[in-house]
C-alpha positions as CSV (number, residue, x, y, z in Angstrom):
1,M,6.9,6.1,-12.3
2,G,7.5,2.6,-14.7
3,S,4.4,1.5,-16.8
4,R,1.7,2.2,-14.5
5,T,-1.3,4.0,-14.5
6,V,-1.9,6.5,-11.7
7,N,-4.6,8.8,-10.8
8,I,-3.2,11.9,-9.2
9,A,-3.4,11.8,-6.0
10,Q,-1.6,9.2,-5.9
11,E,0.8,10.7,-8.6
12,Y,1.6,13.5,-6.1
13,T,1.9,11.1,-3.4
14,V,4.3,9.5,-4.9
15,V,6.0,12.9,-6.0
16,Q,6.6,13.7,-1.6
17,L,7.6,10.3,-0.4
18,R,10.6,10.5,-2.8
19,K,10.3,14.1,-1.6
20,E,10.6,13.5,2.0
21,L,11.9,10.3,2.0
22,G,15.4,10.7,-0.6
23,N,15.6,9.1,-4.0
24,S,16.9,5.4,-2.2
25,E,16.6,1.9,-3.6
26,A,14.4,2.1,0.7
27,T,12.0,4.3,-0.9
28,E,11.4,2.8,-4.0
29,Q,11.2,-0.6,-2.2
30,L,7.9,1.8,-0.4
31,I,6.4,2.9,-3.5
32,D,6.1,-0.4,-5.3
33,W,4.8,-2.3,-1.8
34,L,2.5,0.7,-2.7
35,L,1.5,1.3,-6.2
36,D,0.7,-2.4,-5.2
37,A,-2.3,-2.1,-2.0
38,W,-3.6,0.3,-4.9
39,D,-3.4,-2.2,-7.2
40,T,-4.7,-4.8,-4.6
41,L,-7.9,-2.4,-3.7
42,E,-8.8,-1.7,-7.1
43,V,-9.2,-5.9,-7.3
44,L,-11.0,-5.9,-4.2
45,R,-13.5,-2.2,-5.7
46,D,-14.1,-4.3,-8.6
47,C,-15.6,-7.6,-7.1
48,F,-16.2,-6.2,-4.0
49,G,-17.9,-2.4,-4.4
50,E,-16.2,0.2,-2.7
51,A,-17.3,-0.2,1.4
52,K,-16.7,-3.5,1.2
53,A,-12.5,-3.5,-0.1
54,M,-12.6,-0.7,2.5
55,Q,-13.4,-3.0,4.2
56,I,-11.7,-5.5,3.5
57,F,-8.7,-3.3,2.3
58,T,-8.1,-1.4,6.1
59,A,-8.6,-4.6,8.9
60,Y,-5.7,-4.5,9.7
61,A,-5.9,-1.1,10.9
62,R,-9.6,-1.8,13.8
63,V,-7.8,-4.6,14.8
64,P,-6.2,-4.0,17.8
65,Q,-2.4,-3.8,17.9
66,E,-1.3,-7.4,18.9
67,R,1.1,-9.8,17.5
68,V,2.6,-13.5,18.1
69,Q,5.9,-13.0,18.5
70,E,7.6,-15.7,15.9
71,T,10.1,-18.6,16.8
72,V,12.9,-18.2,14.2
73,L,14.3,-21.7,14.0
74,V,18.2,-21.5,14.1
């Protein structure tokens, strides 16, 4: 888990991800992103309180999944 502090639920989640996805670089990258997300959520909680932090954190999930296709210029 590196030098980050995680709670028991987070540790359990990371262990389960490794079991289900295997020990790979891709799995470790996903776990790093998840740990970053949890850290970000903590900062949001400190700044805005629990309810507003969760509203901000989950805003993307509540919006219809309409994506604008990116144009790649070559």
